[in-house]
Each structure stands twice: as C-alpha cells, then as structure tokens.
N, C-alpha and C positions, 0 to 999 in steps of 0.2 A: 590693529585688529582684523582688517579686512584680509591682509596678507596672511595671517595665523588661518583663518577660515579658509582661504584659497588653498593654502599648503595642506590643509587638513582633508578636504575634498579632493585633493590631487593624490594623497597618500591613500586614502580609503574610498576610491571613487565606487567601487562595486558595492560597499555597503550603503552609499548614498542612493545609488540607484534602486537597491533592494528594499530599502527603506519606503521609497517612493511607490514600488510596485506593489507593495503588500496590500494597501487598501484596494487596489484594483483587481488583485488576485482574488481578495476575500469578496468582493462585490461580484466577480465573475463565478464563483463556485457557490455561493449562497443558493442559486435557484435550483442547484443539483438536488434531486429527490432521491429516496432510497430506493434500491434494486436489489434484486439477488441476495447475497449473503447479509445485506443490512437489515433485511427483515427477521433473519435468525440469529443474529448476534447478540451479545450481552449489553450493546450501547445502545439498542431499541428501547422505547420506553418500558420501564419494569414497575411492576405494581405489587409483586409477591412480597412475602416477609423478607425485611433487609438481610439478616443474618442466617444464610443457609449455605450448605455445604456446595450446593451445585453453583453458587456464584462466587464465593470466597476461596474454594480450594478447588482441586483438579477435577474438571467435570468435562465430559465429552472426550476433546482430545487438547484442550486448552487449559492453563492456569492464569488467568488474567483479571485479578481483583480490581484494578483501575477501572476496566471496561465496565464491570458491575456497576461502579460508582456513578459512571457517566449515566448508565441506563436508570439509575433511581433519581438523577437529577432531571434528566429529561422527562421522566415520567409524572414529576410534578405539574408539567403544563405543555403536554406533548405537541400540541397544535402551535405553540410560539417557540418553543425549544429544540424540537427535532424535526429537521436535522441541522437548524442553524447553529446550535450550540456546539455539536459535532463538528461542523466546517470551522468555526472560529478556533476550536482546539488544534485542528489538523494544520491549518493555516500559522496560527503562532507557534507550534511546535516546529513546522518547517523553518520558520524564521529562526528560531532559537538553535536549531540544528545548523543552519547555514552560518549563524554566528559563531557556533562551536567549531565548525569547519575552518572558518577564516582564523580563529585563534590557534588551531591546529598546524594549519600552514605556516603560520607566523613562527611556532615554535620548532618546525622543522627546517627553518631557515630558507625558505622558499623566497624569491625575489618579489619585490612589489608588484611587478606586472604579472607574475605567475599566481600569487595570492589573489588578485583581483580577478583575473580572468577564470580562474578555476572556481572560486567562490560564486561569481555570476553563473558560470556554468551549472553548478549545481543547484541553484536557485532555481533556473528556469528550463532545464533540460527535460524534454518530452519522456524521458525514462522515468522521471518523478511523479509524473503527471497523473498515473493511475493510483498513485497513493494521495497526492495531495487535492484530487478529485473524490476521492471516495469518503463515504459518510462515516464508515467505522475504522479508518486506518490510523487513528491518533495512535494506536498502540506501536505501530511500526515507526512513526516519527520520533516518538519519545524514547523507544529502546534504543533507536540509533543515537539519539542525542545524550543520554545517560551514558552509552558506550564511550562516544567522544570523550565526554568530560571525564570518564575514569581513567582513560589513557592520559590527559591533560595532569590528573592528579597524580598518577603513576609515575610519569617522569619528572614532575615538578617538585613533589615533596621529597625530603629526605627522612624525617621521622614521622611515624605514623601514618604513612602511605598505604600500608597494606589492608588496615581495616576500612579505610575510606575506599580505597579501589573496590575490595571484595563487596563492601555495601552497594556501591553503584553498579556493579556488574549484577547482583542478584536484583537490585532495583529495575534495571533494564531488562532482566528476564521476567519480571513480574508485568512488565508491560507487554512484552512479546518474547517468545521462546529463543529467537535467533539472537536476543541479547546477551544470551551465555556464551555466545562465540567470543565475546571480548575477554574472558578469561584467558584466552590464548593469544587473541589479536594484540593485546596490549603488551605482553612481552615480547613476541616476535617483532612487532614493529619498532619497539623500542630498541631491541637489538640491532635490528637494521640499520637503524639511524645513530647508532654509537651511544645511546644513553645508559645501555647496562652492557656488562661483558658477557661472556660465553657461560661461565660458572653460574651467574645470575640467573641468566636466561633458562639453564636446566632447572634450577630450584623454582623460579617462579612459573615455569611450565607445569612442574609438578602441584604448586599451589592452585593453578588452573585446572588442574584435572580434579583436584580435591574440591573444588567449586562445584564442577559439574556432578562429580558424585554425590556430593550433597544435595544437589538439587534432585537428582534422581532418588535419592533416599527419602526426601521429602515427599516426593510424589508417592512412593511406596508405603510409607508410614502414615500420611495424612488421609482423612476421610476423601473418596474418589468414587467416581461413577464414570468408569472410561467407556466411551462408544468409539469403536473402531470403524473409521469412514474408510471406505474402499478407496478414495483419492488418495489417502495417506499411505497406502500400502506401498512400499517400494518394489519396483522390479526392473530387470535391467534395460528393458525398452523406455520404461519411463525416465529412467535417470539419463539416458541417452537424448531423449526428446527434451529434456528439462535443460540439460547442458546447452544444446542448440538455441533453446530459447533464451537462456541467460547470455551467450556470447552475443546474438543479435540484438536484444533489446538493452544491453549495457554498453557495446561498443559502436553499434550502429543508429545513426540519427536518421530517421525516415517516417514518412506518414504512413503508420502500419494500418490504418483504416483503409485508406485508398488502396494499401497494397494487399491485405489480407481479407477485408469485408466485403465479401461478393457483391451484396447490394449496393454497396458505396464505392465499389472498385474504380478507380481512375489512374490507371498506371502511369500514364504521363504525369499527373500531378505528383505522384508518388517518386517517380523518377527525378523531376525538378528537385524535390524536397531533399533526396538523396543527394544530387549534384552539388547543391548549395552546402551541404555538410561537409562534403569528401575533403575539401581543402583543408579544413581544420584538423580532420581525422589523419589526414596524411602527414602534416606537418607534426603532430604530436606522436602517433604511433609508428609511422613508417620513416620518414625522414630522419626522426632523430632517434632511432633504434639501437644505434650503438650506446648510448647513454644508458640503456636498459641493462646492460651486462655487468651489473656490479651487487654487492651485498645488499644495499639498500632497496632497490627496486625488485630483487628475487624475493626478498621477505615481503614487501609490499604486495606483490601479486599472489604470494602465499596466503596473505591476509585477506585478500579480496575473495579467494576460493574458501577460505574459514567463513567468512561472513555469510555468503550465499549457501555453505553446505547443507544447513537443514532442509533448504527449500529444494534443493538439487534433488535429495532422495525422496522428497514426498510430492509436494505441489509446488510448480514454478509458473507463475503468471507474470504479468508486466509489474504488477503491485511489489512484487517480491525483489524486483530488480533494485529499490531502493535501499535494500541492507547492505549492498556493496557500493552503493554510490559514493560514500564518503571515502572510502579506499581508492576507488576510482579517480577520485578529485585528486587525491595526493599525487597519483601516479602522473595526473595532467599536469599539476603544476610543478612536479619535479622534472618533467620533460620541457615546459617552457623555461624553468630556471636555467636549463642548459644550451638554450637557442642563443646563438650570438646575434643574429639579425633578427630582431623583434618586429620590425615592421610587416612582413609578411604574415606572420602569425596573427598579430591585430586586424589585417584585412580579411584574414580567413575567418577570425573569430566574428567579425561583423557580419559575414555572410551565413556564419553558423546560427548567429542571432536571429536574423530574419527568418530563416526556415524553422528554427526552434519556437518563435512566437505564434508564426503562421501555424504550425503543428499543435501547439498547446491551445489556442482559439478553437481549431476544429476538434480536439479532444474533449474540451470543456463543452462545446455545443452539442455534439453527440451525446455526451452523459446527460445533458439537461433534457435533450428529447427522448432518451430511454426512460428517464423518470417520469415525464409527462405521458408516456404511453401507459405506464403502470396507475398512474393517476386517474386518467380517463377510463380505464378499465374497471377500475374501483368504483368510479361515480357511476357507470353503466350498470354494474352489478348491484349497486344500492337502489339505482332508479327503477330497475326492472323488478326487484324483490318487493317495493313499494312500502314495505312497512318493516320495523325492527323484528328481527329473529333472534332466537337464541342460539341455535345451533347450523351451521351450513355444513355440507359436504361439497367439496370442489372436485370435479372431474376434469382432469387436463388430458386434452389430445395431444400426443407428442407432437411438438413443433419441429419441424426440420430448418427452421429460420436460421441462417448463422449467426453466431455471435463473436465479439472480439473483446475480451478481458471485461472491465466494467463500463466501457465506453459503448458497446453496442450490445444490449443484453437481448435474450429472447423474451417476446412479450410476457409469457406466464412467469418468468423470473422477475420483471419489472413489477408485475401486479403480486409478486411475492407469495404466490400460490393462495391468493385470498386475503393475505393479511393486509395489503394496501387498504382493504375495505374498511378494516377495524380503524386505521388511521384517520380514514375520512368521516368516520362517526365519533371520533375523539375517543375511541375505543369503549364506545357504549354498548355497541353489537356489531356482530354477532360475537358472543362470548366463546363460542366453541368452534374452531374450524378443524376440519379433517379433509385430508386430500388423498386422490390416487392418480395414477399416470396411465393412459392407455395408448398403447402403440397404434400409430396411424396407419389404418388398414382403408379398404373400398368401404366397408359396412360402420366403421367406428363410431359414426354419429348415431346410428340405430342402436349400438351397443350402448354407448355412453347414455342414451335415454332410458334404455332398459335397466342398466345400473341404477340410475338416478331414481326411477320409479320403484324400483325394488328396496332402495335404501329409504325413500320416503315412507314405505309401506311397512318398514320394520320399527317406525316410531321412535329411531335414534336421531333422525335429522328432520329439520324444519323446514329446510330449503335445500336445493342442489344448484349450484352454478357449474355449467359446462364451458370450459375454456378451450376455445378453437381460434388459434392464433389471437388475435385482438379482439374479438368479439367474445361476448358472453351471453350465454343462453340459460334462462332461469327456469326451473320446474318448482312448483309450489305443490302444496297439498290440497 
C-alpha cells in the first residue's frame, strides 16, 4: 500500500503540491477587499429585482448572467459573504482550471516531468495573480475552465461530441466573452496535435464561425442596453500597446510592482526577480527553439493569439493574461517533453519557483494594502458625516498617483467613488451616490468647495464628500 501511495505521489507530484497550496492561497487572498471595478461589476451585492434585462441579458458591454447570480447571493449578507464568497469561487475555479490543464497535457502525450512542471507553473505563475487575487474575476477562471473541458470532450468523444462541445463553448462565453474563442481554438489545436484531419478542420472552423455568429445574433435580437465605454473602442496605438503588454506579462516573469509602480520602485529587487526566472525562460523558449518549428507548436501559438485576441483589440491588463495561460502551459510542456537532459530544467524551475512565490506574496500584499486604503477612506467619510444621510455627492479631485493593474490602485478607485462607504454601513446609507471628477489645478480645492455648496443649496444632496488623494472632506447642510 505504501509503495502504491509513493508511486502515485511520484507520478502526480504537482497535483499533491497544488492541493497543499490551495488552503494557503485561499487564506492569503481572503483579506483582499474590493477596489476599482469590483465596486461597479454585477458580482457586488445586488438588491434589485431578480429578473431584469440589465442583469441577465447583454447590458453595458457584457453578457455575464453568472456574475449576476453571484451578486444576488452575496447581497443576502454582504458583510459576511462579500468578498469572501467571491474569493472562494475564484480559488476553487483556479484549482479546477489547473486540474483541467493537467488532464489536457495528459491527452496531448506530454511526458510526466513536463506535465508536472507545466501544471505547477500555471498554478503559481505571477501572470495569473491579477486574476486569482481579484474579487470579480471568477468569470475569467470559469470561462477558461469550460474552454479546456470543451476541448477535452471535442477530442475524446466520437458520437455526440458537437452538441456537448458547442454547449460548453456557449457556457464559457456566458462566463466571459473570450470563452467564445474556444470555438476556433478547439479545432485548430486538435488539428495541430493530429486528432482531426484537414477536412474536419475546415468543417469545424465553419461550425466555430457559426457559433460566433449565433452569439452575435443573440446580442442583436435579445433585449439590450449597450453602453460604449471609451476604453473598449479599438485604435491602432491601443492595439500595439496591448500587444506589448501581452508579450511582457505572458512570457517574462518579473516583479512588475518593483519595476513599474513608481512609489514602490526598487529596480534592484526587480532585476533579481527577473534574473532568477531567466534560466527557465531560456531553456523553454530559446535553448529549445528548434522543436518549435512544426505543425503542433505553430497551431498552438496561433491558439494563444486567438485566446487573447478580444483583449488585444479592446483592453489588456495583467488580469487578461489569464485567457492565454492554458495555451502557454501547453507550449511549456511541449518544450520540456523534448528536452533530453532534464536536470538543468529542474534546477531552473526551482529558481523560477523561488522568484514566483516571492512575487506572488508581494502582489497579494499590495492588493491587501490597496483594499485597506479604500476601507479607511470609507470609515473616515462615515465618521465625518456623523449621521445617516440619504444622498451624497462625491467630488473627486483628479489624482496623479500612479497605479498598476489591480494591485496598486489610485485611492479614489479603492474608495469606489464613494461606494465603499455603502458597504461599511451594510448598504443602509447613503442610498444615493453621485460623483464628479475635477482636474487638479492650483485652485481646485476652492472650486470643489464652491461646487459642493452649490450642490447642497440645490436640495438634491444631503451631504458632499470631497476626495483629495486619501483624505475626505465633508460639507453638510
């Protein structure tokens, strides 16, 4: 019995490590509080009537009904469930996605060492941390999980695979729009690895196109209230900028907070984190580059581009790296499977693990601190207001404080433009929050107070909160 357990652990050592790490990861991310988009998304506590088109059909620029269900669940007891329930969903989803990837690498006939190293890479890579640490990113992890599972059914089933494949692709899409890309990823990846022939590829690409067209038609036909956000309008400069972000965050492991966030900048620490990761990157992508010149890897790289394509044309941040990480993991496993002398890659991977864990800890700690800033600002606003009010007008003085993804946010974003205060009162007050932003000038504080007084005199507002970096000034009637 002991020998069988030892053999099982030796065969699947990465899964054993990951299962041990899951409780630690959950314990680490639970203290992370909502910031920025978390206050505006549909996974925040929701108290509106359940069946509304704004929640279950295309609204704004999203169609994510599962997010809505989460919002209603956490709305039952916000102080207990939000964001704890969200974090649990994200971590569990990340685990399921990791296990799906392990199975994916198995069916692609990667070696035992390649499967284990690549799977552990996916689970702890800093490239995934912007997703794993975020409050509202369960849509990202479950969209990818459904996409991978759709591929496994696609290549394993001989009869009835198309209804299941199509259903899973639509399910992935209803979690998040980039799940639709698996309508093309599945046949292209299957063709690259010899599961289907060229004729089947052409047929299934047409089916994939039909899936995409059906989704587009559903958006046109179903009730909708589309809001075009400027950040989602593509242009040439934005696409180029997003491609650069994609290449760096996907392929280069480095502590980006120490590198890019000016208040936290420590170039020496960033350099050390990069140097520790370089050997692994070198062995995977440079030393073994000859094995990339074949149909398998060309199709895989094409799938990687398809996976992140929706974000490259609109918005690409560190969180959106997650969409392509499963395909990147396949590339890493394929490369390791073709390395004859495995000892150097194991040493390089151990060095990479050291830097990845240190970076992960830094990213989680920074996320916690950003959330605490918002909480402290909310409590300051409540304390200075002194008593419950129905309506608040929030005047934000534009802050030039630098930000980085969801780890280091601008204070007023952590404050949620005032929404963090609603959470602190368990959504008892204020019931109405309106906000405006003023450009920072020499006389902006005087201008803000004048605007606040004018708003109070109009009888539309009970109280005004002026947000200047992390401080809150309150004007009352």
